[in-house]
mmCIF file of the N, C-alpha and C atoms, coordinates in Angstrom:
data_MODEL
# 
_entry.id   MODEL 
# 
loop_
_atom_site.group_PDB 
_atom_site.id 
_atom_site.type_symbol 
_atom_site.label_atom_id 
_atom_site.label_alt_id 
_atom_site.label_comp_id 
_atom_site.label_asym_id 
_atom_site.label_entity_id 
_atom_site.label_seq_id 
_atom_site.pdbx_PDB_ins_code 
_atom_site.Cartn_x 
_atom_site.Cartn_y 
_atom_site.Cartn_z 
_atom_site.occupancy 
_atom_site.B_iso_or_equiv 
_atom_site.pdbx_formal_charge 
_atom_site.auth_seq_id 
_atom_site.auth_comp_id 
_atom_site.auth_asym_id 
_atom_site.auth_atom_id 
_atom_site.pdbx_PDB_model_num 
ATOM 1   N N  . MET A 1 1  ? 6.361  48.170 170.559 1.00 0.00 ? 1  MET A N  1 
ATOM 2   C CA . MET A 1 1  ? 6.146  47.612 169.036 1.00 0.00 ? 1  MET A CA 1 
ATOM 3   C C  . MET A 1 1  ? 7.836  47.892 168.163 1.00 0.00 ? 1  MET A C  1 
ATOM 4   N N  . GLY A 1 2  ? 7.978  47.332 167.158 1.00 0.00 ? 2  GLY A N  1 
ATOM 5   C CA . GLY A 1 2  ? 9.229  47.261 167.134 1.00 0.00 ? 2  GLY A CA 1 
ATOM 6   C C  . GLY A 1 2  ? 9.487  48.643 166.092 1.00 0.00 ? 2  GLY A C  1 
ATOM 7   N N  . ARG A 1 3  ? 10.691 49.072 165.038 1.00 0.00 ? 3  ARG A N  1 
ATOM 8   C CA . ARG A 1 3  ? 11.096 49.974 164.743 1.00 0.00 ? 3  ARG A CA 1 
ATOM 9   C C  . ARG A 1 3  ? 10.736 49.908 162.723 1.00 0.00 ? 3  ARG A C  1 
ATOM 10  N N  . ARG A 1 4  ? 8.909  50.213 162.383 1.00 0.00 ? 4  ARG A N  1 
ATOM 11  C CA . ARG A 1 4  ? 9.070  50.476 161.380 1.00 0.00 ? 4  ARG A CA 1 
ATOM 12  C C  . ARG A 1 4  ? 10.429 50.413 160.319 1.00 0.00 ? 4  ARG A C  1 
ATOM 13  N N  . ILE A 1 5  ? 10.406 49.556 159.348 1.00 0.00 ? 5  ILE A N  1 
ATOM 14  C CA . ILE A 1 5  ? 11.183 49.250 158.205 1.00 0.00 ? 5  ILE A CA 1 
ATOM 15  C C  . ILE A 1 5  ? 10.783 50.347 156.684 1.00 0.00 ? 5  ILE A C  1 
ATOM 16  N N  . ARG A 1 6  ? 11.382 50.876 156.463 1.00 0.00 ? 6  ARG A N  1 
ATOM 17  C CA . ARG A 1 6  ? 10.876 51.332 155.006 1.00 0.00 ? 6  ARG A CA 1 
ATOM 18  C C  . ARG A 1 6  ? 10.820 50.505 153.702 1.00 0.00 ? 6  ARG A C  1 
ATOM 19  N N  . PRO A 1 7  ? 10.047 50.068 152.517 1.00 0.00 ? 7  PRO A N  1 
ATOM 20  C CA . PRO A 1 7  ? 9.969  49.888 151.847 1.00 0.00 ? 7  PRO A CA 1 
ATOM 21  C C  . PRO A 1 7  ? 11.540 49.759 151.008 1.00 0.00 ? 7  PRO A C  1 
ATOM 22  N N  . ASN A 1 8  ? 12.171 49.261 150.581 1.00 0.00 ? 8  ASN A N  1 
ATOM 23  C CA . ASN A 1 8  ? 13.309 49.567 149.802 1.00 0.00 ? 8  ASN A CA 1 
ATOM 24  C C  . ASN A 1 8  ? 13.499 50.590 148.362 1.00 0.00 ? 8  ASN A C  1 
ATOM 25  N N  . GLY A 1 9  ? 12.607 50.397 148.456 1.00 0.00 ? 9  GLY A N  1 
ATOM 26  C CA . GLY A 1 9  ? 11.679 51.773 147.000 1.00 0.00 ? 9  GLY A CA 1 
ATOM 27  C C  . GLY A 1 9  ? 12.419 53.474 147.581 1.00 0.00 ? 9  GLY A C  1 
ATOM 28  N N  . ALA A 1 10 ? 12.065 53.604 148.462 1.00 0.00 ? 10 ALA A N  1 
ATOM 29  C CA . ALA A 1 10 ? 11.750 54.446 149.744 1.00 0.00 ? 10 ALA A CA 1 
ATOM 30  C C  . ALA A 1 10 ? 13.717 54.867 149.916 1.00 0.00 ? 10 ALA A C  1 
ATOM 31  N N  . ARG A 1 11 ? 14.055 54.160 150.619 1.00 0.00 ? 11 ARG A N  1 
ATOM 32  C CA . ARG A 1 11 ? 15.967 53.762 150.455 1.00 0.00 ? 11 ARG A CA 1 
ATOM 33  C C  . ARG A 1 11 ? 16.484 54.392 149.375 1.00 0.00 ? 11 ARG A C  1 
ATOM 34  N N  . GLU A 1 12 ? 15.968 53.745 148.627 1.00 0.00 ? 12 GLU A N  1 
ATOM 35  C CA . GLU A 1 12 ? 16.496 53.294 146.462 1.00 0.00 ? 12 GLU A CA 1 
ATOM 36  C C  . GLU A 1 12 ? 16.189 55.407 146.674 1.00 0.00 ? 12 GLU A C  1 
ATOM 37  N N  . ARG A 1 13 ? 15.115 55.572 146.769 1.00 0.00 ? 13 ARG A N  1 
ATOM 38  C CA . ARG A 1 13 ? 15.366 56.956 146.333 1.00 0.00 ? 13 ARG A CA 1 
ATOM 39  C C  . ARG A 1 13 ? 15.471 57.864 147.238 1.00 0.00 ? 13 ARG A C  1 
ATOM 40  N N  . ARG A 1 14 ? 15.629 58.454 148.678 1.00 0.00 ? 14 ARG A N  1 
ATOM 41  C CA . ARG A 1 14 ? 16.917 58.416 149.033 1.00 0.00 ? 14 ARG A CA 1 
ATOM 42  C C  . ARG A 1 14 ? 18.295 58.946 148.884 1.00 0.00 ? 14 ARG A C  1 
ATOM 43  N N  . ARG A 1 15 ? 18.434 57.672 148.619 1.00 0.00 ? 15 ARG A N  1 
ATOM 44  C CA . ARG A 1 15 ? 20.181 57.559 147.702 1.00 0.00 ? 15 ARG A CA 1 
ATOM 45  C C  . ARG A 1 15 ? 20.219 58.829 147.365 1.00 0.00 ? 15 ARG A C  1 
ATOM 46  N N  . LEU A 1 16 ? 19.176 58.368 145.951 1.00 0.00 ? 16 LEU A N  1 
ATOM 47  C CA . LEU A 1 16 ? 19.383 58.689 144.603 1.00 0.00 ? 16 LEU A CA 1 
ATOM 48  C C  . LEU A 1 16 ? 19.888 60.066 144.206 1.00 0.00 ? 16 LEU A C  1 
ATOM 49  N N  . HIS A 1 17 ? 18.600 61.022 145.448 1.00 0.00 ? 17 HIS A N  1 
ATOM 50  C CA . HIS A 1 17 ? 18.499 62.236 145.526 1.00 0.00 ? 17 HIS A CA 1 
ATOM 51  C C  . HIS A 1 17 ? 20.024 62.477 146.312 1.00 0.00 ? 17 HIS A C  1 
ATOM 52  N N  . ARG A 1 18 ? 20.379 62.049 147.161 1.00 0.00 ? 18 ARG A N  1 
ATOM 53  C CA . ARG A 1 18 ? 21.522 61.917 147.785 1.00 0.00 ? 18 ARG A CA 1 
ATOM 54  C C  . ARG A 1 18 ? 22.769 62.538 146.776 1.00 0.00 ? 18 ARG A C  1 
ATOM 55  N N  . ARG A 1 19 ? 22.226 61.818 146.082 1.00 0.00 ? 19 ARG A N  1 
ATOM 56  C CA . ARG A 1 19 ? 23.962 61.002 145.011 1.00 0.00 ? 19 ARG A CA 1 
ATOM 57  C C  . ARG A 1 19 ? 23.484 62.401 143.806 1.00 0.00 ? 19 ARG A C  1 
ATOM 58  N N  . LEU A 1 20 ? 21.682 62.679 143.248 1.00 0.00 ? 20 LEU A N  1 
ATOM 59  C CA . LEU A 1 20 ? 21.608 63.761 143.101 1.00 0.00 ? 20 LEU A CA 1 
ATOM 60  C C  . LEU A 1 20 ? 22.245 64.963 143.275 1.00 0.00 ? 20 LEU A C  1 
ATOM 61  N N  . ARG A 1 21 ? 22.012 65.696 144.476 1.00 0.00 ? 21 ARG A N  1 
ATOM 62  C CA . ARG A 1 21 ? 22.558 66.543 144.873 1.00 0.00 ? 21 ARG A CA 1 
ATOM 63  C C  . ARG A 1 21 ? 23.555 66.238 144.908 1.00 0.00 ? 21 ARG A C  1 
ATOM 64  N N  . ALA A 1 22 ? 24.246 65.653 145.366 1.00 0.00 ? 22 ALA A N  1 
ATOM 65  C CA . ALA A 1 22 ? 26.205 65.546 145.215 1.00 0.00 ? 22 ALA A CA 1 
ATOM 66  C C  . ALA A 1 22 ? 26.362 65.904 143.390 1.00 0.00 ? 22 ALA A C  1 
ATOM 67  N N  . LEU A 1 23 ? 26.010 64.978 142.779 1.00 0.00 ? 23 LEU A N  1 
ATOM 68  C CA . LEU A 1 23 ? 26.548 65.204 141.250 1.00 0.00 ? 23 LEU A CA 1 
ATOM 69  C C  . LEU A 1 23 ? 25.653 66.792 140.755 1.00 0.00 ? 23 LEU A C  1 
ATOM 70  N N  . GLU A 1 24 ? 25.184 67.383 141.238 1.00 0.00 ? 24 GLU A N  1 
ATOM 71  C CA . GLU A 1 24 ? 25.148 68.392 140.553 1.00 0.00 ? 24 GLU A CA 1 
ATOM 72  C C  . GLU A 1 24 ? 25.602 69.546 141.738 1.00 0.00 ? 24 GLU A C  1 
ATOM 73  N N  . ALA A 1 25 ? 26.361 69.847 142.842 1.00 0.00 ? 25 ALA A N  1 
ATOM 74  C CA . ALA A 1 25 ? 27.243 70.613 143.563 1.00 0.00 ? 25 ALA A CA 1 
ATOM 75  C C  . ALA A 1 25 ? 28.667 70.618 142.681 1.00 0.00 ? 25 ALA A C  1 
ATOM 76  N N  . ASP A 1 26 ? 28.548 68.943 142.608 1.00 0.00 ? 26 ASP A N  1 
ATOM 77  C CA . ASP A 1 26 ? 30.269 68.894 141.380 1.00 0.00 ? 26 ASP A CA 1 
ATOM 78  C C  . ASP A 1 26 ? 30.590 69.272 140.213 1.00 0.00 ? 26 ASP A C  1 
ATOM 79  N N  . LEU A 1 27 ? 29.188 69.581 139.974 1.00 0.00 ? 27 LEU A N  1 
ATOM 80  C CA . LEU A 1 27 ? 29.001 70.296 138.508 1.00 0.00 ? 27 LEU A CA 1 
ATOM 81  C C  . LEU A 1 27 ? 28.724 71.446 138.493 1.00 0.00 ? 27 LEU A C  1 
ATOM 82  N N  . GLU A 1 28 ? 28.810 72.272 139.274 1.00 0.00 ? 28 GLU A N  1 
ATOM 83  C CA . GLU A 1 28 ? 28.968 73.243 139.486 1.00 0.00 ? 28 GLU A CA 1 
ATOM 84  C C  . GLU A 1 28 ? 30.186 73.856 139.919 1.00 0.00 ? 28 GLU A C  1 
ATOM 85  N N  . GLU A 1 29 ? 30.590 73.037 140.611 1.00 0.00 ? 29 GLU A N  1 
ATOM 86  C CA . GLU A 1 29 ? 31.865 73.551 140.897 1.00 0.00 ? 29 GLU A CA 1 
ATOM 87  C C  . GLU A 1 29 ? 32.630 73.603 140.035 1.00 0.00 ? 29 GLU A C  1 
ATOM 88  N N  . GLN A 1 30 ? 33.149 72.109 139.369 1.00 0.00 ? 30 GLN A N  1 
ATOM 89  C CA . GLN A 1 30 ? 33.008 72.065 137.892 1.00 0.00 ? 30 GLN A CA 1 
ATOM 90  C C  . GLN A 1 30 ? 33.214 73.174 136.828 1.00 0.00 ? 30 GLN A C  1 
ATOM 91  N N  . SER A 1 31 ? 31.989 73.513 136.266 1.00 0.00 ? 31 SER A N  1 
ATOM 92  C CA . SER A 1 31 ? 31.669 74.965 135.886 1.00 0.00 ? 31 SER A CA 1 
ATOM 93  C C  . SER A 1 31 ? 32.279 76.505 135.902 1.00 0.00 ? 31 SER A C  1 
ATOM 94  N N  . GLN A 1 32 ? 31.755 76.220 137.664 1.00 0.00 ? 32 GLN A N  1 
ATOM 95  C CA . GLN A 1 32 ? 33.415 77.614 137.963 1.00 0.00 ? 32 GLN A CA 1 
ATOM 96  C C  . GLN A 1 32 ? 34.582 77.364 137.889 1.00 0.00 ? 32 GLN A C  1 
ATOM 97  N N  . ARG A 1 33 ? 34.861 76.265 137.332 1.00 0.00 ? 33 ARG A N  1 
ATOM 98  C CA . ARG A 1 33 ? 36.854 75.510 137.850 1.00 0.00 ? 33 ARG A CA 1 
ATOM 99  C C  . ARG A 1 33 ? 36.253 76.384 135.863 1.00 0.00 ? 33 ARG A C  1 
ATOM 100 N N  . LEU A 1 34 ? 36.275 75.888 135.630 1.00 0.00 ? 34 LEU A N  1 
ATOM 101 C CA . LEU A 1 34 ? 35.616 76.417 133.767 1.00 0.00 ? 34 LEU A CA 1 
ATOM 102 C C  . LEU A 1 34 ? 36.205 77.382 133.299 1.00 0.00 ? 34 LEU A C  1 
ATOM 103 N N  . VAL A 1 35 ? 35.682 78.383 134.426 1.00 0.00 ? 35 VAL A N  1 
ATOM 104 C CA . VAL A 1 35 ? 35.139 79.249 133.641 1.00 0.00 ? 35 VAL A CA 1 
ATOM 105 C C  . VAL A 1 35 ? 35.869 80.098 134.597 1.00 0.00 ? 35 VAL A C  1 
ATOM 106 N N  . ARG A 1 36 ? 36.979 79.793 135.414 1.00 0.00 ? 36 ARG A N  1 
ATOM 107 C CA . ARG A 1 36 ? 38.210 80.480 135.313 1.00 0.00 ? 36 ARG A CA 1 
ATOM 108 C C  . ARG A 1 36 ? 38.961 80.933 134.767 1.00 0.00 ? 36 ARG A C  1 
ATOM 109 N N  . LEU A 1 37 ? 39.120 78.950 134.519 1.00 0.00 ? 37 LEU A N  1 
ATOM 110 C CA . LEU A 1 37 ? 39.598 78.780 133.343 1.00 0.00 ? 37 LEU A CA 1 
ATOM 111 C C  . LEU A 1 37 ? 40.624 79.703 132.607 1.00 0.00 ? 37 LEU A C  1 
ATOM 112 N N  . GLU A 1 38 ? 38.764 80.179 131.697 1.00 0.00 ? 38 GLU A N  1 
ATOM 113 C CA . GLU A 1 38 ? 39.124 80.510 130.088 1.00 0.00 ? 38 GLU A CA 1 
ATOM 114 C C  . GLU A 1 38 ? 39.242 82.189 130.503 1.00 0.00 ? 38 GLU A C  1 
ATOM 115 N N  . ASN A 1 39 ? 38.892 82.142 131.072 1.00 0.00 ? 39 ASN A N  1 
ATOM 116 C CA . ASN A 1 39 ? 38.899 83.844 131.724 1.00 0.00 ? 39 ASN A CA 1 
ATOM 117 C C  . ASN A 1 39 ? 40.831 83.952 131.847 1.00 0.00 ? 39 ASN A C  1 
ATOM 118 N N  . ALA A 1 40 ? 41.550 83.466 132.600 1.00 0.00 ? 40 ALA A N  1 
ATOM 119 C CA . ALA A 1 40 ? 43.275 82.784 132.693 1.00 0.00 ? 40 ALA A CA 1 
ATOM 120 C C  . ALA A 1 40 ? 43.259 82.534 131.380 1.00 0.00 ? 40 ALA A C  1 
ATOM 121 N N  . LEU A 1 41 ? 43.332 81.719 130.608 1.00 0.00 ? 41 LEU A N  1 
ATOM 122 C CA . LEU A 1 41 ? 43.088 81.115 129.365 1.00 0.00 ? 41 LEU A CA 1 
ATOM 123 C C  . LEU A 1 41 ? 43.331 82.671 127.837 1.00 0.00 ? 41 LEU A C  1 
ATOM 124 N N  . ARG A 1 42 ? 42.008 83.177 128.378 1.00 0.00 ? 42 ARG A N  1 
ATOM 125 C CA . ARG A 1 42 ? 41.959 84.673 127.466 1.00 0.00 ? 42 ARG A CA 1 
ATOM 126 C C  . ARG A 1 42 ? 42.898 85.789 127.398 1.00 0.00 ? 42 ARG A C  1 
ATOM 127 N N  . HIS A 1 43 ? 43.333 85.922 129.306 1.00 0.00 ? 43 HIS A N  1 
ATOM 128 C CA . HIS A 1 43 ? 44.114 87.329 129.125 1.00 0.00 ? 43 HIS A CA 1 
ATOM 129 C C  . HIS A 1 43 ? 45.676 86.659 128.346 1.00 0.00 ? 43 HIS A C  1 
ATOM 130 N N  . ILE A 1 44 ? 45.866 85.066 129.143 1.00 0.00 ? 44 ILE A N  1 
ATOM 131 C CA . ILE A 1 44 ? 47.604 84.790 127.837 1.00 0.00 ? 44 ILE A CA 1 
ATOM 132 C C  . ILE A 1 44 ? 47.192 84.947 127.301 1.00 0.00 ? 44 ILE A C  1 
ATOM 133 N N  . VAL A 1 45 ? 46.129 84.640 125.965 1.00 0.00 ? 45 VAL A N  1 
ATOM 134 C CA . VAL A 1 45 ? 45.561 85.096 124.402 1.00 0.00 ? 45 VAL A CA 1 
ATOM 135 C C  . VAL A 1 45 ? 46.366 86.106 124.213 1.00 0.00 ? 45 VAL A C  1 
ATOM 136 N N  . ARG A 1 46 ? 45.730 87.136 124.811 1.00 0.00 ? 46 ARG A N  1 
ATOM 137 C CA . ARG A 1 46 ? 45.452 88.917 124.579 1.00 0.00 ? 46 ARG A CA 1 
ATOM 138 C C  . ARG A 1 46 ? 47.158 88.776 125.301 1.00 0.00 ? 46 ARG A C  1 
ATOM 139 N N  . ARG A 1 47 ? 47.848 88.647 126.081 1.00 0.00 ? 47 ARG A N  1 
ATOM 140 C CA . ARG A 1 47 ? 48.778 89.857 125.970 1.00 0.00 ? 47 ARG A CA 1 
ATOM 141 C C  . ARG A 1 47 ? 49.899 89.098 125.111 1.00 0.00 ? 47 ARG A C  1 
ATOM 142 N N  . THR A 1 48 ? 50.042 87.710 124.753 1.00 0.00 ? 48 THR A N  1 
ATOM 143 C CA . THR A 1 48 ? 50.516 87.078 123.825 1.00 0.00 ? 48 THR A CA 1 
ATOM 144 C C  . THR A 1 48 ? 50.689 87.959 122.359 1.00 0.00 ? 48 THR A C  1 
ATOM 145 N N  . ASP A 1 49 ? 51.184 88.227 121.318 1.00 0.00 ? 49 ASP A N  1 
ATOM 146 C CA . ASP A 1 49 ? 50.274 88.592 120.256 1.00 0.00 ? 49 ASP A CA 1 
ATOM 147 C C  . ASP A 1 49 ? 50.342 87.627 119.499 1.00 0.00 ? 49 ASP A C  1 
ATOM 148 N N  . ASP A 1 50 ? 51.197 86.916 118.839 1.00 0.00 ? 50 ASP A N  1 
ATOM 149 C CA . ASP A 1 50 ? 51.788 85.735 117.781 1.00 0.00 ? 50 ASP A CA 1 
ATOM 150 C C  . ASP A 1 50 ? 50.788 84.684 117.858 1.00 0.00 ? 50 ASP A C  1 
ATOM 151 N N  . VAL A 1 51 ? 49.993 83.919 118.781 1.00 0.00 ? 51 VAL A N  1 
ATOM 152 C CA . VAL A 1 51 ? 49.417 82.344 119.556 1.00 0.00 ? 51 VAL A CA 1 
ATOM 153 C C  . VAL A 1 51 ? 48.381 82.701 120.094 1.00 0.00 ? 51 VAL A C  1 
ATOM 154 N N  . SER A 1 52 ? 46.791 82.399 119.392 1.00 0.00 ? 52 SER A N  1 
ATOM 155 C CA . SER A 1 52 ? 45.710 82.525 119.568 1.00 0.00 ? 52 SER A CA 1 
ATOM 156 C C  . SER A 1 52 ? 44.746 80.638 120.111 1.00 0.00 ? 52 SER A C  1 
ATOM 157 N N  . VAL A 1 53 ? 44.406 80.408 120.636 1.00 0.00 ? 53 VAL A N  1 
ATOM 158 C CA . VAL A 1 53 ? 43.525 78.754 120.679 1.00 0.00 ? 53 VAL A CA 1 
ATOM 159 C C  . VAL A 1 53 ? 42.664 79.088 119.195 1.00 0.00 ? 53 VAL A C  1 
ATOM 160 N N  . GLY A 1 54 ? 42.611 77.891 118.869 1.00 0.00 ? 54 GLY A N  1 
ATOM 161 C CA . GLY A 1 54 ? 41.900 76.972 118.046 1.00 0.00 ? 54 GLY A CA 1 
ATOM 162 C C  . GLY A 1 54 ? 40.769 75.917 118.127 1.00 0.00 ? 54 GLY A C  1 
ATOM 163 N N  . GLY A 1 55 ? 40.351 74.852 117.522 1.00 0.00 ? 55 GLY A N  1 
ATOM 164 C CA . GLY A 1 55 ? 39.562 74.024 117.238 1.00 0.00 ? 55 GLY A CA 1 
ATOM 165 C C  . GLY A 1 55 ? 39.657 72.974 118.041 1.00 0.00 ? 55 GLY A C  1 
ATOM 166 N N  . PRO A 1 56 ? 39.237 71.873 118.512 1.00 0.00 ? 56 PRO A N  1 
ATOM 167 C CA . PRO A 1 56 ? 39.886 71.147 119.277 1.00 0.00 ? 56 PRO A CA 1 
ATOM 168 C C  . PRO A 1 56 ? 39.976 70.001 118.140 1.00 0.00 ? 56 PRO A C  1 
ATOM 169 N N  . CYS A 1 57 ? 41.607 69.727 119.262 1.00 0.00 ? 57 CYS A N  1 
ATOM 170 C CA . CYS A 1 57 ? 42.433 68.778 118.401 1.00 0.00 ? 57 CYS A CA 1 
ATOM 171 C C  . CYS A 1 57 ? 41.850 67.188 118.060 1.00 0.00 ? 57 CYS A C  1 
ATOM 172 N N  . GLN A 1 58 ? 41.882 66.972 116.813 1.00 0.00 ? 58 GLN A N  1 
ATOM 173 C CA . GLN A 1 58 ? 41.884 65.307 116.742 1.00 0.00 ? 58 GLN A CA 1 
ATOM 174 C C  . GLN A 1 58 ? 41.491 63.916 118.075 1.00 0.00 ? 58 GLN A C  1 
ATOM 175 N N  . CYS A 1 59 ? 42.186 64.536 118.911 1.00 0.00 ? 59 CYS A N  1 
ATOM 176 C CA . CYS A 1 59 ? 43.012 62.946 120.017 1.00 0.00 ? 59 CYS A CA 1 
ATOM 177 C C  . CYS A 1 59 ? 41.187 63.933 120.773 1.00 0.00 ? 59 CYS A C  1 
ATOM 178 N N  . GLY A 1 60 ? 40.810 64.439 120.383 1.00 0.00 ? 60 GLY A N  1 
ATOM 179 C CA . GLY A 1 60 ? 39.606 65.073 122.103 1.00 0.00 ? 60 GLY A CA 1 
ATOM 180 C C  . GLY A 1 60 ? 40.300 65.683 122.633 1.00 0.00 ? 60 GLY A C  1 
ATOM 181 N N  . GLU A 1 61 ? 41.329 65.809 123.738 1.00 0.00 ? 61 GLU A N  1 
ATOM 182 C CA . GLU A 1 61 ? 41.742 66.123 125.102 1.00 0.00 ? 61 GLU A CA 1 
ATOM 183 C C  . GLU A 1 61 ? 41.956 67.455 125.497 1.00 0.00 ? 61 GLU A C  1 
ATOM 184 N N  . SER A 1 62 ? 41.783 68.219 123.812 1.00 0.00 ? 62 SER A N  1 
ATOM 185 C CA . SER A 1 62 ? 42.824 70.142 123.620 1.00 0.00 ? 62 SER A CA 1 
ATOM 186 C C  . SER A 1 62 ? 42.359 71.024 123.016 1.00 0.00 ? 62 SER A C  1 
ATOM 187 N N  . LEU A 1 63 ? 42.331 72.092 122.947 1.00 0.00 ? 63 LEU A N  1 
ATOM 188 C CA . LEU A 1 63 ? 42.678 73.087 121.810 1.00 0.00 ? 63 LEU A CA 1 
ATOM 189 C C  . LEU A 1 63 ? 43.451 73.217 121.386 1.00 0.00 ? 63 LEU A C  1 
ATOM 190 N N  . LEU A 1 64 ? 43.843 73.107 119.786 1.00 0.00 ? 64 LEU A N  1 
ATOM 191 C CA . LEU A 1 64 ? 44.967 73.606 119.428 1.00 0.00 ? 64 LEU A CA 1 
ATOM 192 C C  . LEU A 1 64 ? 45.345 74.940 119.326 1.00 0.00 ? 64 LEU A C  1 
ATOM 193 N N  . ILE A 1 65 ? 46.808 74.871 119.577 1.00 0.00 ? 65 ILE A N  1 
ATOM 194 C CA . ILE A 1 65 ? 47.133 76.746 120.014 1.00 0.00 ? 65 ILE A CA 1 
ATOM 195 C C  . ILE A 1 65 ? 47.678 76.905 118.357 1.00 0.00 ? 65 ILE A C  1 
ATOM 196 N N  . VAL A 1 66 ? 47.576 77.973 118.208 1.00 0.00 ? 66 VAL A N  1 
ATOM 197 C CA . VAL A 1 66 ? 47.815 78.093 117.095 1.00 0.00 ? 66 VAL A CA 1 
ATOM 198 C C  . VAL A 1 66 ? 49.063 79.615 116.752 1.00 0.00 ? 66 VAL A C  1 
ATOM 199 N N  . THR A 1 67 ? 49.838 79.408 115.917 1.00 0.00 ? 67 THR A N  1 
ATOM 200 C CA . THR A 1 67 ? 51.002 80.108 115.723 1.00 0.00 ? 67 THR A CA 1 
ATOM 201 C C  . THR A 1 67 ? 50.768 80.727 114.490 1.00 0.00 ? 67 THR A C  1 
ATOM 202 N N  . ARG A 1 68 ? 51.976 81.569 114.078 1.00 0.00 ? 68 ARG A N  1 
ATOM 203 C CA . ARG A 1 68 ? 51.221 82.087 112.945 1.00 0.00 ? 68 ARG A CA 1 
ATOM 204 C C  . ARG A 1 68 ? 52.067 81.374 111.661 1.00 0.00 ? 68 ARG A C  1 
ATOM 205 N N  . ARG A 1 69 ? 53.019 80.658 112.510 1.00 0.00 ? 69 ARG A N  1 
ATOM 206 C CA . ARG A 1 69 ? 53.800 78.676 111.657 1.00 0.00 ? 69 ARG A CA 1 
ATOM 207 C C  . ARG A 1 69 ? 53.641 77.577 111.535 1.00 0.00 ? 69 ARG A C  1 
ATOM 208 N N  . SER A 1 70 ? 52.059 77.757 113.376 1.00 0.00 ? 70 SER A N  1 
ATOM 209 C CA . SER A 1 70 ? 52.176 76.442 113.327 1.00 0.00 ? 70 SER A CA 1 
ATOM 210 C C  . SER A 1 70 ? 50.799 75.756 114.312 1.00 0.00 ? 70 SER A C  1 
ATOM 211 N N  . LEU A 1 71 ? 49.764 74.664 113.992 1.00 0.00 ? 71 LEU A N  1 
ATOM 212 C CA . LEU A 1 71 ? 49.399 73.850 115.390 1.00 0.00 ? 71 LEU A CA 1 
ATOM 213 C C  . LEU A 1 71 ? 49.471 73.335 116.497 1.00 0.00 ? 71 LEU A C  1 
ATOM 214 N N  . TYR A 1 72 ? 49.610 73.356 117.167 1.00 0.00 ? 72 TYR A N  1 
ATOM 215 C CA . TYR A 1 72 ? 50.323 72.415 118.107 1.00 0.00 ? 72 TYR A CA 1 
ATOM 216 C C  . TYR A 1 72 ? 48.883 72.143 118.936 1.00 0.00 ? 72 TYR A C  1 
ATOM 217 N N  . CYS A 1 73 ? 48.773 70.846 120.182 1.00 0.00 ? 73 CYS A N  1 
ATOM 218 C CA . CYS A 1 73 ? 48.633 70.220 120.837 1.00 0.00 ? 73 CYS A CA 1 
ATOM 219 C C  . CYS A 1 73 ? 48.962 69.885 121.822 1.00 0.00 ? 73 CYS A C  1 
ATOM 220 N N  . PRO A 1 74 ? 49.369 71.139 123.326 1.00 0.00 ? 74 PRO A N  1 
ATOM 221 C CA . PRO A 1 74 ? 49.615 70.691 124.697 1.00 0.00 ? 74 PRO A CA 1 
ATOM 222 C C  . PRO A 1 74 ? 49.307 68.572 125.009 1.00 0.00 ? 74 PRO A C  1 
ATOM 223 N N  . GLN A 1 75 ? 47.995 68.313 124.329 1.00 0.00 ? 75 GLN A N  1 
ATOM 224 C CA . GLN A 1 75 ? 47.579 67.111 124.998 1.00 0.00 ? 75 GLN A CA 1 
ATOM 225 C C  . GLN A 1 75 ? 49.099 65.977 124.620 1.00 0.00 ? 75 GLN A C  1 
ATOM 226 N N  . CYS A 1 76 ? 48.184 66.294 123.459 1.00 0.00 ? 76 CYS A N  1 
ATOM 227 C CA . CYS A 1 76 ? 49.328 65.033 122.044 1.00 0.00 ? 76 CYS A CA 1 
ATOM 228 C C  . CYS A 1 76 ? 50.598 65.077 121.726 1.00 0.00 ? 76 CYS A C  1 
ATOM 229 N N  . SER A 1 77 ? 50.660 66.211 121.705 1.00 0.00 ? 77 SER A N  1 
ATOM 230 C CA . SER A 1 77 ? 51.991 66.659 120.771 1.00 0.00 ? 77 SER A CA 1 
ATOM 231 C C  . SER A 1 77 ? 51.443 66.624 119.545 1.00 0.00 ? 77 SER A C  1 
ATOM 232 N N  . TYR A 1 78 ? 50.221 66.739 118.636 1.00 0.00 ? 78 TYR A N  1 
ATOM 233 C CA . TYR A 1 78 ? 50.623 66.677 117.299 1.00 0.00 ? 78 TYR A CA 1 
ATOM 234 C C  . TYR A 1 78 ? 51.189 68.483 116.997 1.00 0.00 ? 78 TYR A C  1 
ATOM 235 N N  . ARG A 1 79 ? 51.141 68.323 115.884 1.00 0.00 ? 79 ARG A N  1 
ATOM 236 C CA . ARG A 1 79 ? 51.838 69.537 115.209 1.00 0.00 ? 79 ARG A CA 1 
ATOM 237 C C  . ARG A 1 79 ? 51.706 69.985 113.603 1.00 0.00 ? 79 ARG A C  1 
ATOM 238 N N  . ARG A 1 80 ? 51.184 70.714 113.011 1.00 0.00 ? 80 ARG A N  1 
ATOM 239 C CA . ARG A 1 80 ? 51.382 70.759 111.986 1.00 0.00 ? 80 ARG A CA 1 
ATOM 240 C C  . ARG A 1 80 ? 51.321 72.288 111.407 1.00 0.00 ? 80 ARG A C  1 
ATOM 241 N N  . THR A 1 81 ? 52.321 72.490 110.458 1.00 0.00 ? 81 THR A N  1 
ATOM 242 C CA . THR A 1 81 ? 52.961 73.450 110.072 1.00 0.00 ? 81 THR A CA 1 
ATOM 243 C C  . THR A 1 81 ? 51.728 73.912 109.370 1.00 0.00 ? 81 THR A C  1 
ATOM 244 N N  . ILE A 1 82 ? 51.530 75.738 109.115 1.00 0.00 ? 82 ILE A N  1 
ATOM 245 C CA . ILE A 1 82 ? 50.302 75.840 108.255 1.00 0.00 ? 82 ILE A CA 1 
ATOM 246 C C  . ILE A 1 82 ? 50.986 77.148 107.386 1.00 0.00 ? 82 ILE A C  1 
# 
């Protein structure tokens, strides 16, 4: 007898399960990277007296850096005096 060929549905499910496992691993890695970046940023902000991190910029790509006199987005270069 020859090799039994599995139905397309089972093969597709296995492929999707492998893809899901890879995505879950990538998500976990990115989540850990984000935590490390947040910790580093918190430390930098604590060490710098007159700088803080504000809300998201209108470009949606970065948080605003807030100083005594201005808001600044390092991604799109938006700047506003306050």
